[in-house]
N, C-alpha and C positions, 0 to 999 in steps of 0.2 A: 698713816701713823707716823709720818716723818715729823720730827721735832726739830725746830731751828734753834741753833745756838750761835749768837754773834759774839765773837771774842774781841778783846781790846786790840790785839795785834792785827786786826783786819781780816782774820781768817773766818771763813763761813763753814759751819759744821752742821750736819744734819744727822740725827739719830734715826736710821731707817727702820730698824727692827730690833725688838727685844724678845727673846724666847726664854721660856721657863722649862727646865728639865727636872723631872722628879726621879730620884733613885729610892727604891723601896728598901728600907733597912729594918732591923729588928724592932726599933722603937716607933716606926711609922714611915713617913716620907721625908726625904731630905731634898730640898730644892736647890738648884743652881741656875744661874742666868747667863745668857750670852747676848751681846750687843753688836750691831752692825752700824758703823759710823762712816760717813763720807765727809772729808775735809778739803777745803781749797782756799786759795787766796783771791778768787774772783778775777784773776788775771792770767789764766793759762796754766796754773799748777793745781793738781787735784790728786787725792789719794783716798784709799779706803782702809778701814781696820776692822778686825773682828776680835772681840775680847770676851773672855769667860771668867766668871767669879761667883762666889756664893751670895753676893748681893748685887743689886742693879747698879748703883753708882760706881763701884770699883770696876765692873764689867765695861761700863761706858768709858771710864778713864783709860782703861787698857786699850780699848778700841781707838780712842782719840790719839793716844800715843803712837799706835801702829800706823794710823792714817797719816799722821804728821811725818812719820819716818819714811813711809813708802809712797812718795808722791811721784807723779809723772808730769811731763810737760805736754800740753795740748796746744797745737797751733790754732789760734783764733784770728781769723782774718775778717775785719770789719764786723765783728760781733757774731760771726757764724763759722762753720768749719770749711776748710778749703775744698773738699770733694766728698762724694758719697762713699760710705764705707759700711761693711757688714761685719759684725762681731759675733763670735760663737763661743759658747761654753756649755758643755753638757747638752741638755735638751733645750737650751735657750738660744735664740737668734735675735739680734738687735740690728735694725737698719737705721743708719743716721744719714739724713739728707740736708745739705745746706739750704737755707731759706733767705728770702729777700728781707731787707730791713723793715721792721714793723710787724713781722709775722709773730714773734714771740716764741716761747718754748712749747711746742706741741708734743707732749710726751706723757707717759704714765708717771706715777709718783716717784718711783725709784730713779728712772732715767732723768726726770726733771731735776731732782735733787743734785745729781752728778753734774748736769749741765750748768745749773746755777752756781755751784761751787767752783766750776772751771771758768766761769765768766762768759759762757756762751749765751747770747741774748736771743738769737733767731735760729731755730732748728726744727726740722720735722723728723719724727722718729716713729718706728713701728717695731713692736716686739712680737715674736712668734714662739710658740712652744711653751716651755715652762715659765710661770710667772712668780717663782720663788724669788724673794728679794736678793738672797745671797748669789744665786746663779745669774740673775739679771745684772747685778753689779759687775760680776766678773766678765760677762759677755760685753757689757758696755765699755769696760776698761780695755778689753781686747780690741774693740773697734777704735777707741781713741788712740791706742798705741800704733795703729796702722796709718794714722793721718800724717801727711807730708805736705809742706808748703811747696809752691812753685819753685822757689829758690833752692830748696833742698833737693828736689828732683833734678833740676838743672845741674847742680853740683855733683850729685851721685852719678848721673849719666854722662856728664861731660859735654852736654849739648845744650842749646838754647831751645826752650819750649815756646812755641808761638801761641 
């Protein structure tokens, strides 16, 4: 159900999920909506947002605003990630593996949207446990935040990695 939105500033946005909630009141049901959006520049910056409102468009706009505000840097080395990483959140577990050039993005819809927005072109992924979009997004971002480049590891440890 991911909807692509290409913006003029070069940002890539995907609406991953829209949920409808009903509150039963005296006159009937009152509906509200929540939206989950992933936004990135296609060059190593990506974020996600979750917005709630009484109509769909304002919920999506709120989520887009939060996604633009809460971005993280993802090290992309030659179109893939530097090393294998496992992300966890709640009952979801996501494994991200680097892939050789030409492999493409082998992932489910939620993880694929995040990788496309981050600018990752070649990656292998597998998700275990819960397949709820919100939890999968948080588990994937947990994995992406653990990524380090070779230069970062050398600088942090103060040694040269062969």
